N, C-alpha and C positions, 0 to 999 in steps of 0.2 A: 623573775620567778614565773614559770610557765603555768603553774597551777596554784591557785590561792583558795584557801578555805576561810570563809567568813562565818565564824562560829555563832555570832549573835543572830545571824539570819539563816544558818544551816545551808549556806550556799557555797558551791564549788564554782570557781571561775577559771576555765581553761583558756589560756591566752597564747595564740601564736603571733607571728609578726603582724598580721593584718586581720585576724579573726578572733571572735569570742564564742565560747560554748559554755552555757551556764546550766547547772543542775541544782535543784533545791530538794532537800529531804523534808517533805511535808508531814507535819504531825509527828516528826521523829520516826517516820515509818516508810514513806513512799518516795522513791527517787523520781522527781518530776523534771521534765525537760522544759526549761524556761526560754532558752534562746540559743540560736546558732546563726552567725552572720558576721557582718562587718564589726571590727573591734570596738568594744565599748570601754569607757573609762568613767571615773567619778563615782558619785553615789548612784546606786542601782536599786530599783524597786520594781519587782514583778508580782506583787501581791494580787494584782488584778487577774492574773492567770490562774489563781487558785480559787475555784468556785465551790462554795459550800452550799448545803441545803438540797432541796428536792426540786424535781421538775415533773411534768406529766409523764406517766408511763415510765418511770425511772426507779431503779433499785438503789438503795442507799446503805452504806455501812453505818449503822446507828451510832456506834461509839465515836466515830469521826465526823458525823454529819456530812458525809462526803460520798459521792458516787465516782468511782474510778473511770466511769464513762466520760466524765468531764475533766479528768486530770490528764494533762499531757505527760505521758510516762516514758521512762527510759527503758524499761524491760517488763512489759505487762504480763500478768499471769492469766491463766485460764480458769473460769469457773466462779469468779466473784462478781463484781458489778461492772466489769469491762467486757463489752460484747464484740470488741474488735479482734483483729488477728493477734493472737498471743505471741509473746516472745518465746515462751516455752510451755510445754504441756507434759505432765507427769502422771502416769497411771500408778496408783498405789495398790498394795496387796489386797486391801479391802474393797477394791473396785472404784474408789473415788479418783476423779481427775481434778478436783478442786484443790487449788493451792493458793498460798498467799505469803510469799517470802518477803520479809520486812527488813528494813535497814538494821544492821547490827553494829558495824564499825567500818572504818576506812583507813587507808594508808596512802601517803604521798611520798614518792621517792624519786631520786635521780635515775636516769638510764631507763632501760626497758628489758623485761625478762623474755626469754624464749617461750614459745608455745610447744608443749610436749607433743612430739610426733608430727608437727605441722610446719610448713614454711610460713615465714612471717617477716615483716620488716625488722630492721635492727638499727641500733644506734652505735656511732663510733665515739671514741674517747672524748673529743672536744665538742660534741654536739650539745646544743641547748635543748635537752630532752628531759621531760619529767613524766611520770606515770601516776595514775590514781587507780586504786583498787577499792571498790565498794562491795562489802559483803552483805548479802541478803540471806536471812535465815527463816526457814519454815519449821517451827518447833513441833508442829503436829505430824508432819510427814518426815521430819528428821533429814533435811537436806539443806545445803548451803549453795548459793550462787555467788560467784565472784565476777563482777563486771570490771573489766580493765580498760582504761583509757590511757593512751599515750599521746602527748603533744610534742610534735616535731616543730618547735617554734619557728626555726629559720626556714622551714620548708612549707609553712602554712598548711600542714597536714595533721589530722588527728586519726588515730587508729583505735578500733574498738574490738573487743572479743568478750566471750562469756565462758565461764567454766562452772559446771554443776557437779557437786560432790555429795555422795550418799553418806551422811554422818550417822545414820542409825543402823539398826540390825536387820531391818526388813528390806527386801528387794524393791527397787523402784524401776519403772520402765519409762524411759524418755520416749514420748511420742512426737515431740518437736523440741528443737534446741537451736534457735536462730542466733545469728551473731549480733545483729543490731535491730532495734526498733526505734523509730524517730517520729515524734508527733509534731505536727505543724498546726497553727491555729486557724488556717484558712485553706482553701483549695484552688486558689488562683494560680495554677501551675499548668505547664505542659510536661508530660512524661516522655523522657528520651530513653531509647533502648537501641542496642546493636543486634540486628536480627538478619537472617538470611538462610542459606543452604550451602551444600557443597558447591564450590565454584563461584559463589557470590556471598561470601561471608561478611558479617559486620556492616551491613547497610544501616545507615542512620534512619530510624523511625521515630516519629513524634506523634503525640495525640494529646488532646485536652482532657483533663480529668473530669469525670462525672461521678455522681453519687454511686457508691458500690465498689466492687473490687476489680482492679486492673492488675494483671499478673503476667510475668514471663517466668519460664522455668526450663530446666532440663531433667528428664527422667531416663536418660540414655546411658548413665554411668560415666559420662564425660561432660565437661562444660558445653561442648557441642558446636557444630557449625551453625546451628539454628538459632540459638540465643547465646548471649555472652553474660557472664556474671557481673554486669555493670548496669546501674540504673541512675538516672538523674531527674531532678525536678527543676524546671526553669520557669521564670516568670514570663508572661506573655510578651511578645515582641523582642525577647532576648535573641541576639544573633552572635556571631563570632566575637564581637568586640564590645558589646554593651549588654547589660542585663545581669540579673542574679541567677546563679546556678548552684544547686545543692546535689552533690554526687556521691555515690558509694560504689565500691568495687570489692568483690570478695576474693580473698587470696585462697582459692580452692579450685580443684580441677575436676570435680565430680558433679553429682546431681545438686542443683541449687534451686532456690526460689527467690524471686524478687517481686514484691507485691506493693501496690499502693492502694490503700482503702480510704475512701471518702465517706464519712458517716453523715447522719441526718442533720448535723449541725455544721456541715461543710468543713469539718476538720479532717486533716489528712494524716494518715499513718503510713510511713515507709518502712518496710521490713526486708531483711536480706539475710540469707543463711543457707544451710544445708536443706534440701527439699525434704519436707516431712511426708511426701508421697512415698509409700513403700519403705518407710524408715521407722525403726524403733531401736532402742538401745537399752539393754538390761544393765542396770547399775546395782551390783551387789554391795554388801556392806563395805564401806571404805573406798569404793571405786569412784573415779571421777571421769567426766566427759568434757573434753575441750572442744569448743566450737572454733571454727576458723576465724581468722582476722578479717575485718572489713576496713578499708581505707577510705576516709572521708575527705572530700575537698570542697571548699566553698569559693566561689568566684563572684565578684560584683562587677566584673568587666568581661562578661560573656564566656562563650565556650572555649575560646582560644586560651584564655588565662587558666581555665580549669585544666585543659589539656597540658599546658606547660607545667602546672603544678604536679600532675601525675608523671609526666615524662621525666622531670628532674629527680623526683623522689624515687621512682622505680629504678632509674639508672644507677642512683647513688646509694639508696638505702633499702632496696629489695633484692636486686640481683646480687648474689654472693660470689659469683665467679670472678676470678682475677681479670677476665676479659671485659668486665663491665664498662671500663673506661678506655679500652684498647680498640684501635681501628680494626675493623673486621677484614679478613683477606678476601680479595677478588677470587671467586671460585668458579670452577666448571664442574657440573654434575652430568654424568653420562646418561641419566635415565631416559629423557626424551630423545637422546641421540641414538641409543641402542636398544632400549628396554632390556629384555633378557638375552638378547642375541649378541654375545660378545665372547672374546677369549683374551688371554693376556696380551697377545700381539696387537689386537685391535685397541685395547685400552691404552697401551703404551703409545700407539700411533696417535690416538686422540689427545693424550696428555702432552705429547711432544708438540703437536700443533697448537695446543692451548698455551704452552709455555712460550712459544714464539710470539703469541699475541699479547703477552704480559700478564696472563693469569698467574695467581700465586698459590692456589690450592686446587688439587684434583680430588673429586669425591666419587668413589665407586658406589653405585646405588644397588638396588635389589638384584639378586640372581647369582651371587658369588659363592653360595654355601650349599651344602647338602646335595640334593639332586634337583636343584631349583632352576628349571628352564621355562617355567610359567608360574602362575600364581596358585597352582593346585597342590603344591607339596613343599615339604622341608622346613617350614617355619618351626623353630625350636631346635633344629640341628645346626648349631652354630660352629660347624667345622667346614673347612674350605672345600669347594668343588675342584678337585685336582684336574678334571677334564678341561675346565676353563682356565684355572690358574695353577699350572703344574709346579710352580715355585712357591705356592702358598701366598697368603696375604703379605707375609714379611718380605718375600721375594719381589712381589709386585711393588710394595711400598718402597723398597730399595731402588727399583728402577725409576719410579716416579720421583723420588728424592734426587736421583742422579740427574734428572732433567731440570733441577732447581725448583721443584714444586713440593709443597707439603702434601701429605696424603690423608684423605678422610674416607670414612666407610659408613654405609647404611646398615642399620639393624632394626628389627621390630620385635623386641624381646617379650612383649606382653602377650604375644599370640603364639598359637601352635596350629600346624596343619594336621588334619586327621591322618593324612598320608605323610607321616614323619616317624623317625625312630623314637623321638621323645614321647609322642602320643601313644605309640605301640607299647612303650615301657611304662608310661604313667598316664593311662587314660582317665584316671580319677583326678588328675591335676587341673581340670578345667572347670569354669563356671557352668553349672548345670543343676537341674532339679531331678528328683527321682521319678522314674517311670514316664519321662517325657523325652521325645527326640530333641536333639540339639539343632537349633537354627545355625546357619552358617552365613558369614559375610566375607566376601572375597575368598571363599573356600577355606575359612579358618575359624577356629574357636579361640576363646579367651582363657589364658592361664589364670588360675585362681591366686592372685597376688595377696589375698587375705591370709594365705597359708605361709608360715615361716619357712618351711622346707622348699617351697617354690621360689620364694624370694632369694633364699640362700643359693639355690641352684643357678638362678640367673646372675647373681652377683659373682659366683665362682666362674661360670663359663665365660662371661663377658670380661672379667678380670684377666683371664687367660688370653683372650683375644686381644684386648687392649695392650697388655704387657708384651705380647709376642711379636709385635710389629711396631714400626715407628708411625703410630697413628696420631695425627694432630687435631682431628675433627671427627665427631660422630653425629650422624643424623639419626635421631631416635624417633621412629615412626609408630603409629597406632592406627589401624585401618578398619576397625569395626566397633560398633556400640554394643552394649549389653542386652541380651535377652535371656530368658530362663535363668533369672538371677538367683543363684543359690550356691552354697558351698558344701562339698562332701565332708568337710571337717567340722563345720559348726553345728551345734545342737539345734533342734527344731525351734527352740525359744529364741535363738539368736539369728535366724535366717535373714531377718530384715536388716541386719547389720552388715550384710555381705558387701553391698556397694561402697559403703564408707570404709569398711576394713580393707577393701581392695585399694582405695586411694591411699590410705595410710601405709599399706604395704608398698605401693609404688613409690611413695615419698621415702620410705626407708631404703629401698633399692637405689634411688637416685642420690640420696644422701651419702650412701656408702661409696658408690662409684664416682661421683663428682669429687668427693673428698680424697679418694684413693688416686684419682687421675686429674689433678688440678691443672695440668698443662694441656688437657684436651678441651677444645672448644666444642661444647655440646649445642646442638640445635634440635629443638622439639618440632615434631610434625605429627599430625593426626589426619591423614588423608588431606593434607594441606592444613587449613586453619581450624580443625575441629577441636582443638584444645589450646586455643590462644588465650591464656588466662594468667593472672599473677602467680598462681601456684607453680606452674611450670616455669615461669620466668625467673623465679627464685633460684632454680637449679640450672636453667639453661638460658643464657642471656639473649638468645634469639629464637624465633619460631618461624617455620615456613608458613608464610601468610595465607597462601591458597594454592591449590593444585591448578587453578585457573591462571595461566601466565599471559593471557591476552592483555595487551597494553591498555585497551579501552576499558575492559572490565576491571582491571586493576586500579583504575582511577577511583572508582567507588569503593573498592575493597580497602585500598590503602588510606583513602580519605576517612572512612569510617573507623578503621583500626587506629588511626592517629588520634581519634577523639580521646583515647585513654592511654594507648601504648606508645612508647618512644620509637622514633625512626630507627634507631640502632637495633631494635628488637625484631624488625620486619625483614624476613628473607625475601629478596626481590631479584628475580632473574629474567634475563632475556632468553626467549626460546625461538625456535625456528618458525617460519610461516610456510604455508597456512598454519595458523595456530592449531595445536592438537586437540584443544578442548572445543573451539568454536569454528574453526576453519577460516577465521578472519585473517586478512593480509594487512599488516601494518609495516611502516618503514622501520629500519633499524634506528633511525633518529627518534621516532615516537617511542619505540620500545625502550631505548636507553633513557630518554628523559623521564619516563615513568619509573624505571627500575633503579635509577640513581638514588632514589630516596629509600635507602635501607641497607641491608647486608647484601651487596651487589654481586651478581654473578651471571653465569650463562648455563642454559639447560638445552644443549644441542650437540651435534657432531661438527666440530670446526673443520674437519677434513673435507666436508661437503660444501664449504663456502667458496665462492669465487674470489679471485684476487682482489677485486674492488671491495667486496664485503669484508675481507680480512683486513684491509687497510682502514676501513671505517671502524671496525672493532678495536684495532690497535689504538686508534685515536680516542675512542670512547674510554678504554681502560686507562690510558694516560691521563685523560681529562678527569676521570673519577678519582684517581689516586691523588691528584692535586687538590681535589675538593673534599676528600673523604672525611677528614676530621670535622670540617665545617658542617657537612650534611648530616653525619651521624650523631654529632654532639652539640650542634647549634640549637638555638631557639626556633621551633617550627611554627609557622603561621599558615593557616588555610585562608586563601584569598577569595576564591570562587569555587562554588560547590557543584560537583557533577550531578548531585541530586536535585539541583535547582534549575538546570538548563543545559545548554549545549557547550558550555565551557567549564574548564577547571583551571585553577592556579593555586600554587603554594610556594613557599619560600622558607629558607632557613638563614638565620643571622648569627654571627659570632657573638660571644659574650661581650666583647669590647665594642661591638657595633661597627667595626671597621671593615667587615667583609660580609657578603650575602650572596646567596645563589637563588635565583628565581626561575620558575618554570611555568609555562602557560600551555594549555591544551585546547584545541578546537576539535570537537568530536566529528561533526558533519560539516562539510563545506557549505557555504551559502553564497548565492550570486549577488554581486553588486552591493556589498556592504563595506563599511569602514570598520577596521579592527578595534579602534578605540584605545583606551588606556587601562592600566591596572594600578590602583592605589596600593602602594606597598605598606608594610608594617615593620616595626621594630628597629628602624634606622634612626640615626641621630640627625635631627633636622639641621644641626649646625655643621655637619660634615659635607664635603663634596665627594661624590662617588664616581669613579671612572668605570665605564662599561666597555670592556674591550671589544665585545661583539659588535657594538655600534660605533666604536671609536669616538665616543662622546663622554662628556662629564655633566652630571646633574647634581644639583644640591639635594641633600637629604630631605629638605622641606618640600621641594618640588615633587620628588618621588612619593612622598607621604601624602601630600595634600592635593596635588594636581594629577600625578600618576606617571607611570612608565609607558611610553608609546609602544604598542605591540608591533606596529609596522605591518607590512604586507606578509600574508601567509601564502603558502603553496595552494593552488586551487585543487585540492584533493581532500578527501575525507581523512580523518585521523592525523591531523597535523599538529606540530608542537614547536615551541621555541624555548630557549633557556638563556639566561644572562648571568654573568659573574660580575659582581659589584665589589670594588675595592676603593678604600679611601686613598686619595693621592697625597 
């Protein structure tokens, strides 16, 4: 039994394989958070956590002899005796924002229900999964909140969400509706976040907690390059393989807020959900608002265990595509090879060269449609440019298929160019506000996906494109964030709903298209990694990790991304040098050893390679294909951090521990030093492992406890090595 209710103590005990999460209904009214951590058993007593009575400068609910400021709550309200960040805030017609939704009833059931209009994790038939729903009712303001908890016992994962329902006859206005609130009884933590910018996404940042509010957020209409909807609290001195970590990740692709507040008693509140900045939602009688799902993971064995919990869960119970457990094809994308300057003959020539190298999928990027010869026109005009492709997309796809390659195509359906037929016909279809000029990013505006007619247009036009040619792969791009956030279709009272309605509209479009075309492998992209989040991962099993393809920069980007997201979800390509983003020159070996860890491919023109380079690439592709399943679906371990020094190392291990692949990277060369060893992880100490690159055999125990000798490196910057280990 994953969820147990002890009626005599009003306690819910949520149990996964290794963890416990405990809630108590205090005074038959208030859901209190008692515990989350390593699994508990036997007789449990947490009465010490419920503090009654008064304190200096404290407000108290007289009938309960209780201040909510001292109660560790599951979903705190605004306006009563709790002064911390509220889980929700509701404006009523009489102007009051004070609420107090109290426990009404609960339900425990097998399986997991879907969230209306939102992506979320799911259970399969034989899963050990149970759900708990707790109803909270405010009889004065006439609304109900349903808190939903699902325990994926075998995955050591708990998910949470909240739904708010207007049960009365008067309008309510949500001013905040977060997905989770979690209270801890101390503040002895470091806060972990994934932050950065375009070209350096998801760098790992840590800071010690102090009294007050620490917060990350996005206000850009997307989860963004700059912050990721992930937050974790770790105990001091936690590293990859030891220490406690409490983590939460939001299954959402729009504006979010993740905050950690330490109060004057050194108690900590972690909150995560839709950003309440520039947000409100009008709930008329009978209407409901569903907050996104948050995925919670606890580890008592450091960050790497936390990552592996997320990796396995996301691969198997979040990604819905049939490709979730399939090896991803080696692809070549023409973008950095040609940019907009191509025609059919050039594309076929590139594809033919790629096929000779062992590439399996050719992807045609931007510039194939409308009058698109640069980035100033034609977004929205999703018909072929016959000057470039006289035989259409279908004719090109057929020629690519004849070379033995699958065919993929780039689209950016959420955007429109002011210089386009679509904009000239429907200039009111964009995100904008009255009497203000529209800002542009990459010479484009944003289509208003909060409008059903815009959604339907995109569904129809892309369905025609996808059905009209043998398309096996779609790269779905999004290249600008929101400004002048408003909708021509929404009433004035609902304008602050625009950003969230946009995301709901996007999810509807993706649901329709991915369901209609289940045999297409979709990859998400947002100027690289600007929307690398669980919401997009639900529909598209991989995401273009970053527009920055430099092998050295990618060490940090992929290292940080791997903290939460599986290797199979990361688009990782080798590009030409000098690198187009940085101008850095790295060897093909260095570029390959970095790019192997993901959905591997190339972003260049292979016809410009020398004979020697082509032979190296052939060997790289052959090697990757032999390791692909191991790399993309094995257990991933981070061994040395590029954020900590001049080295980086990581590895992946098969489920049966009989095979592993290890890579080591030295960023800058050093004079007169010994390379040393790397202590490996995840191996069986009782197995012997043959390393063919060294023509040697080592015991698992030696590799784990003494280490793998790195050996001599080339005396050059940006050097790397990799080793394939197999049990003999």
